[in-house]
C-alpha positions in Angstrom: -54.1 -49.3 4.0 -56.2 -46.2 4.2 -54.1 -44.8 7.1 -51.0 -45.0 5.0 -52.8 -43.0 2.2 -53.9 -40.4 4.7 -50.4 -40.1 6.1 -48.9 -39.6 2.7 -51.3 -36.7 2.1 -50.1 -34.9 5.2 -47.1 -32.7 4.2 -46.1 -31.9 7.7 -45.9 -35.5 8.7 -43.9 -36.2 5.6 -41.5 -33.4 6.4 -41.1 -34.7 10.0 -40.5 -38.3 8.8 -38.0 -37.1 6.1 -36.0 -35.0 8.6 -35.9 -37.9 11.1 -34.8 -40.4 8.4 -31.9 -38.1 7.4 -30.8 -37.6 11.0 -30.9 -41.3 11.8 -29.0 -42.2 8.6 -26.5 -39.6 9.5 -25.8 -40.8 13.0 -25.9 -44.5 12.0 -23.1 -43.7 9.5 -21.4 -41.3 11.8 -17.9 -42.8 11.3 -18.3 -42.3 7.5 -20.0 -38.8 7.7 -17.7 -37.3 10.3 -14.4 -36.4 8.8 -12.3 -36.4 12.0 -11.9 -38.2 15.3 -14.3 -36.5 17.8 -11.7 -36.9 20.5 -8.5 -35.7 18.8 -7.4 -32.1 19.0 -5.9 -30.2 16.1 -2.6 -28.5 16.8 -3.2 -24.7 17.2 -6.8 -25.1 16.2 -8.7 -24.1 19.4 -12.0 -22.2 18.8 -11.5 -21.9 15.0 -14.6 -20.5 13.2 -16.2 -22.6 10.4 -13.6 -23.0 7.7 -14.0 -20.8 4.6 -14.0 -22.5 1.2 -12.0 -20.9 -1.6 -12.2 -21.6 -5.3 -9.3 -19.5 -6.6 -5.7 -19.7 -5.4 -5.4 -16.7 -3.1 -1.9 -15.9 -4.3 -2.1 -16.4 -8.1 -5.8 -16.0 -8.6 -6.0 -19.2 -10.7 -9.1 -21.3 -10.4 -8.2 -24.6 -8.8 -11.6 -25.8 -7.4 -12.8 -26.0 -3.8 -10.0 -25.9 -1.3 -9.1 -24.6 2.1 -5.9 -23.4 3.8 -4.1 -24.5 7.0 -5.4 -22.2 9.7 -4.3 -21.7 13.3 -5.4 -19.3 16.1 -3.2 -16.4 16.7 -2.9 -14.2 19.9 -6.0 -12.9 21.6 -6.9 -9.2 21.6 -7.2 -8.4 25.3 -9.6 -5.5 24.7 -12.1 -7.3 22.4 -11.4 -11.0 23.3 -11.1 -11.8 19.6 -8.3 -14.0 18.2 -6.4 -13.4 15.0 -6.4 -16.2 12.5 -3.1 -17.2 11.0 -3.6 -18.7 7.5 -0.9 -20.4 5.5 -1.6 -19.2 2.0 1.2 -21.3 0.5 -0.5 -24.7 1.0 -4.0 -24.9 -0.6 -5.6 -28.2 0.4 -8.2 -29.5 -2.1 -11.6 -30.4 -0.7 -12.9 -33.8 -1.9 -15.7 -36.3 -1.4 -15.0 -39.9 -0.3 -11.5 -39.2 0.9 -9.2 -41.7 2.6 -8.8 -40.8 6.3 -7.7 -42.4 9.5 -9.9 -44.8 11.5 -10.6 -44.3 15.2 -12.8 -45.6 18.0 -16.0 -44.1 19.4 -17.6 -45.8 22.4 -15.6 -48.9 21.6 -16.6 -49.1 17.9 -14.0 -48.8 15.2 -14.8 -46.3 12.5 -14.3 -46.5 8.8 -11.1 -45.3 7.3 -13.0 -43.6 4.4 -15.1 -40.5 5.0 -17.8 -38.6 3.2 -15.7 -35.5 2.7 -12.3 -34.1 3.7 -9.2 -32.5 2.5 -6.0 -33.6 0.8 -3.1 -31.8 2.3 -2.3 -30.0 5.5 -5.5 -28.0 5.7 -8.4 -29.1 7.8 -12.1 -28.5 6.8 -14.0 -27.7 10.0 -17.5 -27.4 8.8 -18.8 -26.0 12.1 -15.5 -24.8 13.5 -13.6 -26.3 16.5 -14.3 -26.3 20.2 -12.1 -25.0 23.1 -10.2 -28.3 23.0 -9.5 -27.9 19.2 -11.8 -30.8 18.3 -13.9 -30.7 15.1 -17.4 -29.6 16.2 -19.2 -31.2 13.2 -17.6 -34.6 14.0 -18.6 -34.3 17.7 -22.2 -33.3 16.8 -22.6 -36.2 14.4 -21.3 -38.7 16.9 -23.2 -37.1 19.8 -26.4 -37.7 17.8 -25.9 -41.4 18.3 -26.6 -40.9 22.0 -29.2 -38.2 21.8 -31.3 -39.9 19.1 -31.0 -43.5 20.4 -32.0 -42.7 24.0 -35.6 -42.1 23.0 -35.9 -45.4 21.1 -34.3 -47.4 23.9 -36.5 -45.6 26.4 -39.8 -46.5 24.8 -38.5 -50.0 24.3 -38.3 -50.3 28.1 -41.2 -48.2 29.3 -43.9 -49.1 26.8 -44.0 -52.8 27.4 -44.2 -52.1 31.1 -47.0 -49.6 30.7 -49.0 -51.9 28.3 -48.6 -54.9 30.5 -49.6 -53.2 33.7 -52.5 -51.4 32.1 -53.7 -54.6 30.4 -53.6 -56.6 33.6 -55.2 -53.9 35.6 -58.1 -53.4 33.2 -58.7 -57.1 32.5 -58.7 -58.4 36.1 -60.1 -55.4 37.9 -60.9 -55.7 41.6 -58.0 -55.5 44.1 -55.4 -56.0 41.4 -56.7 -52.9 39.6 -56.8 -50.9 42.8 -53.2 -51.7 43.8 -51.7 -51.2 40.3 -53.6 -47.9 39.8 -52.5 -46.5 43.2 -48.9 -47.3 42.2 -49.4 -45.5 38.9 -50.9 -42.5 40.7 -47.9 -42.4 43.0 -45.4 -42.4 40.1 -47.4 -39.7 38.2 -47.0 -37.4 41.2 -43.2 -37.6 41.1 -41.8 -34.6 39.2 -39.7 -36.2 36.5 -37.0 -33.7 35.9 -36.3 -33.2 39.7 -36.1 -37.0 40.2 -33.7 -37.3 37.3 -31.5 -34.5 38.7 -31.5 -36.0 42.1 -30.7 -39.5 41.0 -28.1 -38.4 38.5 -26.4 -36.3 41.1 -25.8 -39.3 43.4 -24.3 -41.5 40.6 -20.7 -42.6 41.3 -18.3 -40.2 39.6 -16.3 -43.0 38.0 -19.1 -44.2 35.8 -18.4 -44.3 32.0 -20.6 -42.5 29.5 -22.1 -45.8 28.4 -23.0 -46.7 32.0 -24.5 -43.2 32.6 -26.4 -43.5 29.3 -28.0 -46.8 30.4 -28.8 -45.4 33.9 -30.4 -42.3 32.4 -32.6 -44.5 30.1 -33.6 -46.8 33.0 -34.4 -43.9 35.3 -36.4 -42.0 32.6 -38.3 -45.2 31.6 -39.2 -46.0 35.2 -41.2 -42.8 35.6 -42.7 -42.5 32.1 -44.8 -45.7 31.8 -47.5 -44.7 34.3 -49.5 -42.4 31.9 -49.6 -45.1 29.2 -50.7 -47.7 31.8 -53.8 -45.5 32.7 -54.9 -45.0 29.1 -54.3 -48.7 28.2 -56.3 -49.7 31.3 -59.3 -47.6 30.1 -59.2 -49.1 26.7 -58.9 -52.7 28.0 -62.0 -52.1 30.2 -64.1 -51.6 27.1 -62.3 -54.1 24.9 -62.6 -57.0 27.3 -66.4 -56.9 27.0 -66.4 -57.5 23.3 -67.6 -60.8 21.7 -64.2 -62.0 20.4 -62.7 -61.8 23.9 -65.6 -63.7 25.4 -65.2 -66.3 22.6 -61.5 -66.7 23.6 -62.5 -67.3 27.2 -65.2 -69.8 26.2 -62.7 -71.8 24.1 -60.5 -72.1 27.2 -57.9 -69.4 26.4 -56.0 -68.3 29.4 -56.2 -64.8 30.8 -52.7 -63.8 29.9 -53.1 -65.3 26.4 -56.3 -63.2 25.9 -54.5 -60.1 27.2 -51.3 -60.5 25.1 -52.8 -62.0 21.9 -56.2 -60.4 21.6 -56.6 -57.3 23.8 -53.3 -55.4 23.8 -53.0 -55.5 20.0 -56.3 -53.6 19.9 -54.5 -50.7 21.6 -51.8 -50.6 19.0 -53.1 -47.4 17.4 -52.8 -45.4 20.5 -49.5 -47.0 21.5 -47.8 -46.1 18.2 -49.0 -42.5 18.4 -48.0 -42.2 22.0 -44.6 -43.7 21.4 -43.9 -41.3 18.6 -44.9 -38.3 20.8 -43.0 -39.7 23.8 -39.6 -40.0 22.2 -38.9 -36.2 22.4 -39.3 -36.2 26.2 -36.5 -38.8 26.5 -34.3 -36.6 24.2 -35.0 -33.5 26.2 -34.4 -35.3 29.5 -30.9 -36.4 28.3 -30.2 -33.0 27.0 -31.1 -31.2 30.2 -29.1 -33.6 32.3 -26.1 -33.4 30.1 -26.4 -29.6 29.9 -26.2 -29.3 33.7 -23.3 -31.7 33.9 -25.2 -34.7 35.3 -25.6 -36.8 32.1 -23.1 -37.8 29.5 -19.7 -36.6 30.5 -16.9 -35.0 28.5 -15.0 -36.0 26.4 -17.8 -38.2 25.1 -20.2 -35.9 23.1 -24.0 -35.7 23.2 -26.1 -32.8 22.0 -26.9 -31.9 25.6 -23.3 -31.6 26.9 -22.3 -29.8 23.7 -24.8 -27.2 24.8 -23.2 -26.9 28.2 -20.7 -24.3 27.0 -23.6 -22.0 26.4 -23.3 -21.1 30.1 -20.1 -19.3 29.2 -21.1 -15.8 28.1 -17.9 -15.2 26.2 -18.4 -18.5 24.2 -22.0 -17.5 23.5 -21.0 -14.1 22.1 -17.7 -14.7 20.4 -18.1 -18.3 19.2 -21.8 -18.9 18.5 -21.1 -21.7 16.0 -20.5 -23.9 19.1 -23.9 -23.3 20.5 -26.5 -23.0 17.7 -26.0 -26.3 15.8 -26.7 -28.7 18.7 -29.5 -26.4 19.9 -31.1 -26.3 16.5 -30.8 -30.1 16.0 -32.5 -30.7 19.4 -35.4 -28.3 18.4 -35.7 -29.8 14.9 -35.7 -33.4 16.2 -38.3 -32.7 18.8 -40.5 -30.8 16.3 -40.1 -33.5 13.7 -41.3 -36.2 16.1 -44.3 -34.1 17.1 -45.2 -33.5 13.4 -44.9 -37.2 12.7 -46.9 -38.1 15.8 -49.7 -35.7 14.9 -49.8 -37.1 11.4 -50.0 -40.7 12.7 -52.8 -39.6 15.1 -54.9 -38.1 12.3 -54.2 -41.1 9.9 -54.9 -43.8 12.5 -58.0 -42.1 13.9 -60.8 -44.7 13.4 -63.4 -41.9 13.0 -61.5 -40.7 9.9 -62.1 -44.0 8.0 -65.8 -43.4 7.9 -65.5 -40.1 6.2 
């Protein structure tokens, strides 16, 4: 397992893998991590800033541990656009871990009634504030990560088998089969991906649910992303099929598709693993861009892309930056982490490195 030893010695790859592990654990346990229902509004809680944590009672000065106070938005200053916060200093609400909360449904799944953190009392702990609909922003980001992080995994699960199979058949058989398949690949590679996604997403029926839109975005993205992999796999198969073990399989009566699936394509696994890791960010960015411009996952269902759509409102961007920066940072960090992990895998699995 020399590649594993080399990977463990790469600090950047370890950093990327650790960040991704944390993010995926967080979104898989979103109903436990998120303290509130991502769809429910808090009375009088529109556009609240991140909740401030206090340790001493603000009236008596006595130390009572971490707590918050019930907070609502007051009237808006017409000159500055800022809104006064109305805080009820008479009802300190202790902040606790593993609190009993209320269960809810997200995309048809019933959540847990116990959450990682929360308050006891009337106060709400909005870690990243609330949006314009008075919904807890942190809860929406955590649940939105289920869509944004899973779309890449589902995308490569669809596109990579197609690319490997087409590339394997083209390189193994050659001749007119190779010519037809490679011309098809070249046509697909000339299609500008983002413009095709925008065009197809724009003509989707408006009544589609977020789940249906999610599946269609994955299928569309996967359809145009397997062509590059097919060309590379074809080139590798052209050299692999001339090796002795492939000729031995043919001499022993092994069928063509058996030789491709069982003996040739596994030899391309190194490149496929690296390519898959580096391709996931493109699926995440595609979903984010479509949702950002209103053609992807639709409100009220959250995704990191449509949570960024409010950035087009200049007043939100200036007066309420806590609504914009967290999903933007998460997208950047996720893409960077996949790239770091992919680069680490490429260095660790490079056959030339084993001879050093």
